[in-house]
N, C-alpha and C positions, 0 to 999 in steps of 0.2 A: 399514481399508480394505485391497481386496485389492493386489497389487505392481502398481505400474505398470510398463510396457512402455515403455525407451527408445528412440526411435528411432537408428538409425548417423548421421544431421544430426548430432542433440541431441547424440551422445557425439562425435564431433568440432569440434563447436562446442567444446563446453567444453574438447577437452584441446587444439585454438588457442587460446583463451582461457590457456590454465593457460602455454602455450608463450611465449605474449608479456606475461604478468604474473605474478609471484609472489603468490598470493596464500594461501596455507598458515600466515602469522601469523594471520589473524583469526580470533576464536574462532568454533565452527563455525556457530551460526545467524547472523553475523553476515557471515560469510563465503556463506553460501546465498543470503540474501540480495542481494547483491554480485553474484556472478558468475551469478546471475539475470537481474538487472537487465542486465549488460552483453551476455550473451547475448540478452537479449531486444531489447536498441537496437545491437548493434554497435560500443560507445561506450565504450570503455577508460576517457573521462574521468569517468566514473562512479567508478572506483576513489580517487579524490581527491575526489571531489563528493556524493560519495552522506552521509550520514551519521545513526548509529543512535545512541539514546538512549541504550542498554544494551544487554547479552547477554541480562541478566537479564531484560529487557522482552521481548525476541523470545521467550527460552523461557517466559513463562505464556504470552504469548499463543499461541505454538505448542502449548502444554499444553490453552489454553480450544476451540481451532480442534476438535485431535483428539478432546476428550471430548464436545464437542458444547454446549457451554455457552456459546460466544460466535458471535453469529449474526455475517455478513460482508454488509456494508452498502455501497454501488458509488454515486459519486455520478453515473457514467451509464453508459447501458446498453453503451455500447462496455469498460468497465471490467467489467463484471458476464459479461460474454460472454467478456473470455477468463479469466476465472476458474475454471477445467476442472474439478477435486474435489468443487466443492460450487454450489449456487445461491448466488445474491446478490441481496440486499434492493435493488432502485433503483427510488425514486419519484419521478420528474423528469417522467414524463409527468401525472401523475397533479396536479404543484406547479401552481401557479398565482402570479406575481409579484404585491407588489402594495405599496404606498408605503414605500421605502429596503428592499426585498427580493426579492431574485430569484430566478426559478424555482431555480435550483439552492439557493440558501439554504431557500425553503421548501421542496425535497425533503428537507433533511435534516431539520427540523420533523417534516414526515410520515414519514419512517423512523425516527425516533426514538420517535415514538409505538408504530408499529408493533413495534420490536425492544425498548424498553426498554433501562435501563445495560448496559454491560460488551460492548457491540458492537465487533469489529476492524470499522474505518471505513478505507477504499480511496478519496481520492479522486484523479485523475489527472487531471480537465479543468477544473474552475473553484475557483479560488482563493475566491469566496463561498460556495464550498459550507464548504471550509476554516474560513474566516473564522467564518462562521454556527459551526461544530462547536466550534470554538475557546470560543464564545461560550458554549454550551448545553453546556460541559465537567464543569461539578458533576453536570449533571443527567443527560449519558452516561454520564459513566465508562470512558470507553475503555476497553476492552481493550490495543488498540494504533491507535494513529492511521498510516496509510501518507499521507503528504502529498504528492504528486510530481504537480502539477498545473503544465501546461505553460502558456507565454505569455508576452507582455515587458507584460498589463498587468496588477499584483499580484501573481502566480505568485510571484517570489523574496521578496517581503515578505508573504505568507499563509506559507511555507514559514518565516519567519525568528521569524515571529508564534509556530509551530507549535512551532518550537523555545524562545523565550522562554518558551512557557507552560508547561513541566516534564512537559508528556505526554508516555506513553509514546509514540515515534514514529520511524517511519522517513521523511526528505527527504532533502531536497538545496538546497545553497546555488543551485544557479544557476537562468534561467528556464525551463532545458528538462523535462520530464516526463513525463508523457502516460499514455494510458491503457494503450500495453504493457507499460511501465516497473511500471503501479501495479501491474495483475493479476500483473505476473511477482514483484512482491517477495512478493504475499500467498501466489500459489503455492509460493513456499519455502518457508514456513513450513506449507503443507499435503499437502506429498509429503515425508516421512523419509528415501529415498532421498537429496535435494538436500542434506541436511544432517550426513551420516555423517561 
């Protein structure tokens, strides 16, 4: 991958972030993900709200992304658009809801058919997509699940279910989240300069 040109605004944003909060005690990849999420949201609450299953899980996912063995799957186009280093699979347009199945959950099934096991799954919008992925975890065997859906209905509960599932994951405890922070979390793993 060619080196990324870092814009002066991004550099200044990180300088301000680090002036307001000391993240130096975090392991490198956890720090990169956390800082990128805070940078994308300008929300320092993520320093205490974000939950990473383990640094080793992030390292395995970053390695699988770097060597191309892990596809990236996004729940919605907004998440896919925010992933800037490589394309992400998003099957929401083709998905159809059915009895007991939302379009977002149906899109998870379609994406799994396309990518097979071992993908990095990035959910920033739909709690039902995250719930469906957890149900299909044995088949999907995700390299990592970035579960940061936003909303008052089911978002916090789906993220708690993700943490309880034991899957390698990045999530947060609150109802906040969204496309921008979900994309930011995976971008932190895609750009080596962010976790030096």
